[in-house]
N, C-alpha and C positions, 0 to 999 in steps of 0.2 A: 168936336167929337171924333172926327177922324184921327186928328193927331193924338189923342188919348189912346186909342187902340193901337196906333203904330207903337206908340212908346211901350204900352204893355208887351206887346209882340217882341219888342227889342230887349225889354227885361227879362222874360221867360227864355229868350234865346241866350241871353248872357249867362243866366243863371245853369241853364242846361250845360252849356259849354263849360262853366266853371266846376261843375258837378263831375263832368266827364274827365276833366283836367285833375281834380282831386283824386278820382277812383284810379286813374292810370298813375299817377304818384304813388298812392297807397300800394298799387300792384306791383310796382318796380321796387318799392321798400321791402315788401313781403319776401319777392324773389331773392333780392340781395341778401338778407338775413337767412334765408333758407340755405343758399349755396355755401355761404361763410360758416354757418353753424355746422351744415351737414359734413364738411370736410374737417372740421375740428376735431373729430373722434379718430381719425387716420392716425396711426403711429409709423413713423419712418424711422429705420434703423439709423442710428448715427454711430460713428466709431466713438469707441470709450478712449476718453482723454488719457486713462492711465496705460493703455496698451492694450494688445491681444491678450486674451485667457488662453490657457491649454484646456484642451478637452479633457473630461473626466476620465481617469486610466480604469480599464476593466478590472475586475476582481481577479486575481491570479491565484490559483490553489496553492497552499503550502504543500510542497512535495515531502516535508519532513515526516517521519512516522509518528502517528498518534498513540496515545495511552500513557504518556507521562512516565513515573516511576513504574508503571507494571510491565514494561516492555525491557525484556532481558537483554543486555547488549552483549552476553557473551550465553547463547542459550546451549552450547556443548561443550562437554569436557573430555579429556583423555580418560579412557575407561580403566586405566591403571597406572600406578606409579613406577613405570618402567620404561626403557626405550625399546626399538622394535628393531630386529635383525633381519627381517626378510620383507621385501617391498611388493607393494602391490603390483600383479600382474607379470611377475617374473616367473620363468619355468623352474618348476619345483620337482627336484627327485625325491621321492617318499620313500626313505628308507624302511620304514614299518609295514608298508604292504608292498613295496617293491613297484611303484608306479612313477610315471613322469607326466606331470600336467601343469598347465597355467595357475598360479596361485592368485585367485580373486580376494585377497585379504591382506592385512599385516599382521605377523607374528611378533608379540611382545613377550620377549624371553623374562622369565620371573621364577621365583621359586614357589614350589607348591604350597598352597595355602595364602599366597598373596591376594589382598583383597581386589575385587572386581566390581566396578561401579556403572550405573546405566549412564550412557552418553548424554541422554537429554530426557525430559519429561516424557511420559509415555505410558502405554499399557503393555502388558506381557501377554504375548499371544501364542507363546510356546514354552513348555520346560520338557524337554526330552531326555530320559536317562538311556544312555547306551554305553557298555561296557568297552566295547571293540572301538567303536567310532568316535567315542566320546559324548559327553554330556552338552545339550545344547539349549541355549536361552535366546528367544526372540523377542523384542520390545518394538511396538508399533508407535511410532513418534508424530503420524499424522500426516496427511498430505502426500502419501505414499512413499514416506521415509521410513525405513526400519533398520535396528542394529541387531546383529547376530553375535553371541559369545559361545565360543565351542572350546571343549577341553577345561571345564570349570566343574565347580561342585556349588550347586545353588542353596543360597541360604535357605535355613529350615523356614518351612511354610510359605514359600515363593510358589505363586499358581497362576494360571491363566486367568486373565480378567483384572488382575491385581494392578493398581496404579503405582507406578514409581515415578521418583524425581531426579532431576538432573544432579548426578554425584551420590546417589543413594547407592549403598553396597547392595548387590544383588547376588554375588556369587564369590567363590574363591578359586585361584588357579589349582586344577587338578592334576592327576598323575596317570590317567588313563586317555587313550584315543589313538586315532590312527596315525598321529605324527610323533607320537611320544619318544621315538628313538633319537629325535633331535632335541631332546630334553623339555622339561616342564615349561610350557607357555600358554599364552592367551591367543587364540586364533580369531581375530576381530573382522568383521564383515559389515560393509552398509551397503543398502539396496535402495535404490529409488524406483518406485513402481516394479518391484520385483526384480530388477536388473543391477547388478553389481556396480558400485562405482568406489573410486579410490577415497578409504576412510579420511585421508588428509584433506579432502574438500570440506569436512566440517572440524576436524580437529587438527591441532598443530603438534603433531607426535614428533618425537625426536628418534632419528636414526642412528643406530648404534655403528659406528665407523671400524670397529675392530676387525 
């Protein structure tokens, strides 16, 4: 009887130890699988066998003007088919009124009745008739730029507020004005923000070398 009890206790102990071993083995397998599969999702940067790639270049704006065919490459024209014989900024002795002053314009020598054209697109802001000083036309071209035409006869119907286009006839050379003793001519001025500038900044007029 005692032998049977002893054998039974040994059997229980054996199975208990076996169960513990199985549980420990299962736990070890679970932990191994966890650590292996847990790191499998990590991505390690590896060098590209094809070689390094260049970084994307930033977009650089195009400096070329936009507008296509709408942009006029030559927005200004010489206002008369003639050469000029008195340069911008020269000291001028006016024989008509007996004064000496600096001449902030260029004078185009031309016969009376020679056509005068708008230097560029713009709006007429002045049509002034004066027998002794000479008739004057002023055209505003925008952005502070204006052109002035003196000693002319305006075309019929030309008035303030009228739109004109580059090369459009706006007047003819006249025969009256404060410089007429020097002969018929177009006195042509250009201003930026109401300050005189050399007209040849905008046009390529030809100086008469005579």
